Structures are given as structure tokens and as C-alpha cells.
C-alpha positions in Angstrom: -4.2 -8.3 -10.3 -2.9 -9.2 -6.7 -1.4 -6.8 -4.4 2.1 -7.9 -5.3 1.4 -7.3 -9.1 0.1 -3.9 -8.6 2.5 -2.5 -6.4 5.3 -3.8 -8.6 3.6 -2.7 -11.8 2.4 0.8 -10.7 5.5 1.7 -8.1 2.9 1.9 -5.3 4.1 2.1 -1.8 2.8 -0.1 1.2 1.4 3.1 2.5 -0.7 3.7 -0.6 -2.0 0.4 -0.7 -2.6 -0.2 2.9 -4.4 3.4 3.0 -6.4 2.4 0.2 -7.3 -1.1 1.7 -8.4 1.0 4.9 -10.3 3.8 3.5 -12.1 2.5 0.5 -11.9 -1.1 0.1 -12.7 -1.9 3.8 -13.2 -5.7 3.2 -12.1 -8.8 5.1 -10.0 -10.3 2.7 -6.4 -10.3 3.8 -3.8 -8.5 1.8 -2.5 -11.7 -0.1 -6.0 -12.5 -1.3 -7.0 -9.1 -2.5 -7.6 -8.5 -6.1 -7.5 -5.0 -7.4 -9.4 -3.8 -11.1 -9.3 -0.4 -12.8 -11.7 1.2 -10.6 -9.3 0.4 -7.7 -6.3 1.8 -9.8 -7.7 5.1 -10.3 -7.9 5.5 -6.4 -4.6 4.1 -5.9 -3.0 6.5 -8.3 -5.0 9.6 -6.9 -3.7 8.6 -3.3 -0.2 8.2 -4.8 -0.4 11.6 -6.5 -1.7 13.1 -3.4 1.2 11.8 -1.3 3.7 13.1 -4.2 1.9 16.6 -3.9 2.7 16.7 -0.2 -0.7 15.8 1.2 -0.6 14.3 4.7 -2.6 11.0 5.3 -5.5 12.7 7.1 -5.7 15.2 4.1 -5.5 12.2 1.7 -8.5 10.6 3.8 -10.5 13.8 3.7 -10.0 14.4 -0.1 -11.1 10.8 -0.6 -14.2 11.1 1.4 -15.6 13.6 -1.0 -17.9 12.1 -3.4 -16.7 12.6 -7.0 -20.1 13.0 -8.3 -21.3 15.7 -6.3 -20.8 19.5 -7.2 -20.5 20.4 -3.7 -17.6 18.2 -3.2 -15.7 18.9 -6.1 -15.6 22.6 -4.8 -14.2 21.3 -1.7 -11.5 19.4 -3.2 -10.8 21.9 -5.2 -10.3 24.2 -2.3 -7.9 21.5 -0.8 -6.0 21.3 -3.7 -5.7 25.2 -4.0 -4.6 25.3 -0.4 -1.9 22.7 -1.0 -0.9 24.8 -4.0 -0.3 27.9 -2.1 1.4 26.1 0.6 4.1 24.9 -2.0 4.4 28.0 -3.4 4.9 29.8 -0.2 7.8 27.0 0.4 9.2 27.7 -3.1 9.2 31.5 -2.3 11.0 30.8 0.9 13.8 28.7 -0.8 14.1 31.3 -3.3 14.6 33.9 -0.6 17.2 31.8 1.0 19.1 31.0 -2.1 19.2 35.0 -3.0 20.5 35.2 0.8 23.3 32.8 0.1 24.0 34.5 -3.3 24.5 37.8 -1.8 26.7 36.3 0.7 28.8 34.6 -1.9 28.9 37.9 -4.1 30.0 39.6 -0.8 32.7 37.1 0.1 34.0 37.1 -3.6 34.2 40.6 -3.7 36.2 40.8 -0.5 38.6 38.1 -1.6 39.3 40.3 -5.2 40.0 43.3 -2.8 42.4 41.5 -0.6 44.2 40.0 -3.7 44.3 43.5 -5.3 45.8 45.1 -2.4 48.1 42.1 -1.7 
């Protein structure tokens, strides 16, 4: 498949395709001449998924450098994923705390308004 077909079919951004072409393909063909096969799609979907998970371009590049067949690098990839998971959970907990604070203030304001209505 050519670049346009891959991008349209799999809803991939230019960044994903450009990063893949830079990090993995490293070929001399221009973007218009490149052809992608099933093996390419695995990498492209991995890159897209990592970006969706909140990985930076640098983190994606590091993740892709690890050889998928090497047990040591599997552990390194797992550490990267675990670290990103912890970061996302910390963000979620921070948002939950913010929502709880908002709810408390709303509750407080509603009680003030009810008190004012009861006294008025």
C-alpha cells in the first residue's frame, strides 16, 4: 500500500508515518514512492498507540529501539509502559482531587443559597 492509502485506511497522522519512516524504514525512497506491508503496519499501529497513551516522540523512539525478541528489552519496554501507566494514574488522581474540591465548593455555595432563601 502507498502512504496515502495507509494513512486513510488506518487513520494515521503524518507524524506517525514520518516518525516510522525516520526511525524504522530509513530508506531513500521519497514519501510518494514508499510502499507499506503488514510488517510496517505493526510498527505504525504501535507508534500510533504509544502516542495515544501519551508517550513523547523521544519515548516512542526509545521504545522502538528495543528488540522485541530480546527478553532484556522486553523488561525495559515493560518498565517504560509501567512508568507511563503510573504517570497517567497520578494525573487521574490529581483530576479526581480537583473534581472533589469543585464539588465541595458547589455544595458549600448551594448550602449558603438555601440558607439565604430560608432566612429571606
